[in-house]
C-alpha positions as MATLAB code, in Angstrom:
seq = 'XXXXXXXXXXXXXXXXXXXXXXXXXXXXXXXXXXXXXXXXXXXXXXXXXXXXXXXXXXXXXXXXXXXXXXXXXXXXXXXXXXXXXXXXXXXXXXXXXXXXXXXXXXXXXXXXXXXXXXXXXXXXXXXXXXXXXXXXXXXXXXXXXXXXXXXXXXXXXXXXXXXXXXXXXXXXXXXXXXXXXXXXXXXXXXXXXXXXXXXXXXXXXXXXXXXXXXXXXXXXXXXXXXXXXXXXXXXXXXXXXXXXXXXXXXXXXXXXXXXXXXXXXXXXXXXXXXXXXXXXXXX';
ca = [
      39.651 -126.117   49.826;
      42.023 -123.484   48.454;
      41.932 -119.716   49.026;
      40.038 -119.009   45.797;
      37.294 -121.493   46.680;
      36.988 -120.074   50.185;
      36.625 -116.505   48.945;
      34.109 -117.657   46.321;
      31.906 -118.779   49.211;
      32.062 -115.260   50.651;
      31.363 -113.703   47.241;
      28.279 -115.869   46.778;
      27.074 -114.980   50.255;
      27.470 -111.246   49.567;
      25.611 -111.547   46.252;
      22.764 -113.532   47.813;
      22.361 -111.117   50.753;
      23.229 -107.845   49.048;
      20.389 -105.881   50.654;
      20.889 -107.358   54.117;
      23.139 -106.201   56.903;
      25.991 -108.680   57.204;
      28.950 -108.783   59.545;
      32.480 -109.451   58.424;
      32.612 -112.126   61.100;
      29.808 -113.954   59.255;
      31.671 -113.601   55.952;
      34.815 -114.958   57.589;
      32.784 -117.923   58.811;
      31.438 -118.526   55.302;
      34.979 -118.581   53.897;
      36.308 -120.701   56.774;
      38.971 -118.144   57.645;
      39.675 -116.752   61.072;
      38.174 -113.241   61.310;
      41.606 -111.650   61.806;
      42.814 -113.181   58.507;
      39.711 -112.958   56.320;
      39.762 -109.299   55.288;
      43.443 -109.403   54.260;
      42.850 -112.475   52.069;
      39.725 -110.913   50.544;
      41.432 -107.608   49.711;
      44.503 -109.338   48.315;
      42.499 -111.615   46.010;
      39.736 -109.207   44.992;
      41.685 -105.946   45.007;
      38.940 -104.266   47.036;
      37.830 -104.348   50.635;
      34.517 -105.998   51.477;
      32.627 -102.723   51.923;
      33.989 -101.371   48.617;
      32.948 -104.552   46.856;
      29.427 -104.426   48.309;
      28.986 -100.767   47.314;
      30.169 -101.454   43.778;
      27.832 -104.431   43.365;
      24.909 -102.233   44.369;
      25.999  -99.555   41.892;
      26.349 -102.149   39.122;
      22.830 -103.345   39.872;
      21.672  -99.716   39.804;
      23.333  -99.200   36.413;
      21.411 -102.192   35.047;
      18.189 -100.795   36.469;
      18.827  -97.466   34.769;
      19.341  -99.141   31.398;
      16.715 -101.864   31.495;
      13.847 -100.548   33.630;
      11.593  -97.521   33.849;
      11.986  -97.164   37.613;
      12.446  -93.698   39.052;
      16.044  -92.707   39.825;
      15.137  -92.032   43.461;
      13.792  -95.603   43.840;
      16.991  -97.021   42.360;
      19.012  -94.794   44.676;
      17.152  -96.009   47.757;
      17.610  -99.648   46.779;
      21.339  -98.996   46.358;
      21.475  -97.808   49.963;
      21.582  -94.032   49.446;
      19.356  -91.724   51.451;
      18.895  -89.178   48.682;
      19.105  -88.904   44.909;
      21.908  -86.353   45.280;
      24.111  -88.733   47.289;
      23.439  -91.507   44.782;
      24.293  -89.229   41.860;
      27.649  -88.288   43.407;
      28.557  -91.933   44.082;
      27.386  -93.096   40.659;
      29.382  -90.407   38.866;
      32.529  -91.270   40.847;
      32.151  -94.885   39.760;
      31.021  -94.478   36.143;
      31.982  -90.944   35.167;
      28.403  -90.010   34.293;
      25.318  -88.905   36.162;
      22.517  -91.510   36.366;
      20.297  -89.487   34.008;
      23.039  -89.146   31.390;
      23.869  -92.844   31.729;
      20.213  -93.819   31.225;
      19.792  -91.606   28.162;
      23.037  -92.355   26.354;
      23.876  -95.796   27.793;
      27.676  -95.486   27.513;
      29.551  -98.769   27.484;
      30.983  -99.847   30.794;
      32.597 -103.060   31.994;
      30.631 -104.903   34.648;
      33.125 -106.612   36.937;
      32.201 -109.748   38.840;
      33.975 -110.994   41.924;
      35.225 -113.960   39.894;
      36.767 -111.596   37.334;
      38.442 -109.556   40.044;
      39.716 -112.657   41.820;
      41.357 -113.885   38.616;
      42.933 -110.496   37.924;
      46.614 -110.385   38.795;
      47.077 -107.503   41.223;
      50.904 -107.677   41.414;
      51.131 -106.205   44.898;
      54.293 -108.169   45.681;
      56.043 -106.920   42.554;
      54.694 -103.382   42.751;
      55.889 -102.885   46.325;
      59.064 -104.973   45.985;
      57.982 -107.441   48.663;
      59.831 -110.709   49.197;
      58.269 -113.441   51.330;
      60.451 -115.966   53.127;
      59.487 -119.038   55.130;
      61.455 -119.350   58.337;
      61.475 -121.895   61.148;
      61.773 -119.924   64.369;
      62.385 -121.028   67.952;
      60.113 -120.278   70.888;
      60.323 -116.618   71.848;
      59.651 -115.323   75.352;
      58.233 -111.833   75.672;
      57.161 -109.343   78.291;
      53.919 -107.736   77.205;
      51.275 -105.142   77.977;
      47.747 -105.564   76.586;
      46.142 -102.708   74.657;
      42.453 -102.875   73.799;
      41.088 -100.364   71.326;
      42.241  -98.552   68.210;
      45.576  -99.896   66.987;
      46.623  -96.311   66.279;
      46.684  -95.740   70.046;
      48.900  -98.696   70.970;
      51.908  -96.390   71.377;
      50.900  -95.817   75.015;
      51.370  -99.518   75.765;
      54.787  -99.486   74.110;
      55.759  -96.404   76.116;
      54.845  -98.153   79.382;
      56.799 -101.219   78.294;
      59.804  -99.042   77.442;
      59.710  -97.426   80.882;
      59.480 -100.846   82.528;
      62.461 -102.108   80.517;
      64.525  -99.066   81.545;
      63.658  -99.636   85.202;
      64.896 -103.232   84.970;
      68.016 -102.315   82.969;
      67.059 -104.346   79.928;
      68.715 -101.998   77.453;
      72.246 -103.330   77.940;
      71.744 -105.142   74.634;
      69.599 -103.947   71.760;
      66.052 -105.037   72.654;
      63.589 -106.352   70.099;
      60.091 -104.895   70.246;
      57.096 -106.407   68.527;
      53.319 -106.431   68.498;
      50.852 -109.295   68.548;
      47.736 -108.395   66.568;
      44.774 -110.544   67.554;
      42.021 -108.816   65.606;
      41.434 -107.148   62.256;
      39.728 -103.739   62.640;
      37.717 -104.615   59.517;
      36.102 -107.574   61.273;
      36.164 -106.414   64.897;
      34.729 -103.222   66.438;
      37.664 -100.858   66.880;
      37.094 -100.506   70.604;
      37.405 -104.285   71.024;
      40.607 -104.860   69.008;
      43.281 -106.626   71.076;
      46.992 -105.940   70.752;
      49.964 -106.927   72.907;
      52.962 -104.591   72.974;
      55.902 -106.948   73.512;
      59.617 -107.036   74.178;
      61.781 -110.130   73.835;
      63.251 -111.255   77.166;
      65.327 -114.236   78.386;
      63.248 -117.282   79.319;
      64.558 -117.138   82.881;
      63.663 -113.478   83.455;
      61.177 -112.999   86.297;
      58.267 -110.725   85.444;
      56.945 -108.295   88.049;
      55.234 -104.896   88.274;
      52.016 -105.922   86.530;
      53.710 -106.873   83.258;
      52.624 -110.140   81.642;
      54.857 -112.833   80.179;
      54.016 -115.179   77.346;
      55.546 -117.516   74.794;
      55.381 -117.137   71.052;
      55.557 -120.768   69.928;
      58.240 -122.192   67.700;
      57.218 -123.125   64.198;
      57.176 -122.174   60.561;
      56.391 -118.568   59.724;
      55.950 -116.644   56.479;
      57.832 -113.385   56.821;
      57.834 -110.173   54.778;
      59.239 -106.721   55.540;
      57.058 -103.651   55.045;
      58.743 -100.298   54.398;
      56.779  -97.172   55.184;
      54.311  -95.808   57.732;
      52.207  -98.108   59.840;
      49.075  -96.701   58.173;
      50.027  -98.533   54.938;
      50.655 -101.936   56.539;
      47.338 -103.137   55.106;
      48.930 -103.192   51.621;
      51.619 -105.646   52.703;
      49.075 -107.732   54.603;
      46.930 -107.912   51.454;
      49.941 -108.964   49.361;
      50.954 -111.614   51.893;
      47.500 -113.105   52.557;
      45.799 -112.524   49.232;
      48.590 -112.895   46.674;
      51.446 -114.926   48.129;
      49.439 -117.356   50.270;
      47.112 -118.707   47.522;
      50.120 -119.261   45.232;
      52.282 -120.863   47.906;
      50.231 -123.958   48.679;
      50.722 -123.209   52.390;
      47.973 -123.245   55.021;
      47.611 -120.772   57.858;
      47.465 -121.582   61.509;
      44.663 -119.905   63.420;
      47.125 -117.672   65.238;
      47.563 -113.896   65.526;
      49.951 -112.116   63.192;
      53.192 -110.651   64.529;
      54.697 -107.261   63.757;
      58.417 -106.926   64.528;
      59.563 -103.302   64.648;
      63.018 -103.104   63.100;
      63.736  -99.449   63.798;
      62.711  -96.750   66.258;
      59.634  -94.717   65.382;
      60.990  -91.751   67.365;
      64.214  -91.633   65.345;
      63.067  -92.749   61.895;
      61.067  -90.884   59.224;
      57.726  -92.580   58.585;
      58.657  -93.518   55.014;
      61.787  -95.331   56.293;
      60.108  -97.401   59.008;
      60.691 -101.150   58.641;
      58.157 -103.627   60.026;
      58.509 -107.377   59.605;
      55.153 -109.156   59.405;
      55.069 -112.823   60.394;
      52.189 -115.248   60.027;
      52.214 -118.785   61.407;
      51.984 -121.665   58.943;
      50.873 -125.237   59.449;
];
């Protein structure tokens, strides 16, 4: 089953359960993707995140109700998930450019976009952001690591502790390589439960002490792409890699966490010049 077929399963599930509370973990299960991969594939193929897609489907249904039923606007608003007519009106106008009452009276033409249409729309993220994906066969890498659990934006504390440990053990005689292992996607995992390992490459023979962990990143084939810019925009490159490149490549993912290799120093580099190599393991 290819990426398009897998995401179609998730689209059908969303459409059939539009008024129900659904977890992204359940959607990942429907599409047969690991939760930490699902949201990136979905955004890359559809061009929207899951929550955006759900909101827009409800607004499209509301637009139909305005045109083809006599239901009160407040009833349509409540069905669309809005607690008041005012909140619904603001959201509807942002989406369609008209208030619900104007839309009902004058029925302006508007394109109703299905998930299938969006999935077959070329989003050109790779071209737009000048992203080049390479497949590389990499050897086993040994790393010292410190686990961070919680918001990824706060993982700097783990890297700072790792830096201090490396200084104590005189590991800066050569230029060290720092990286992160991202086990969870904040879109599918509660933020407070997201797992991240701050890592530094070390020799295989190096003895780990002082409460620092050691692990192996296995050898194998990896798809690799370099993101330029602040860490807050990494999701764009993830979407391009998972949702645009992967379906076209014919490759299959391993159920393994993604890797982020930090190619320059955040303390010495402007945010727009930061370089982060993203690697994902392939079968």
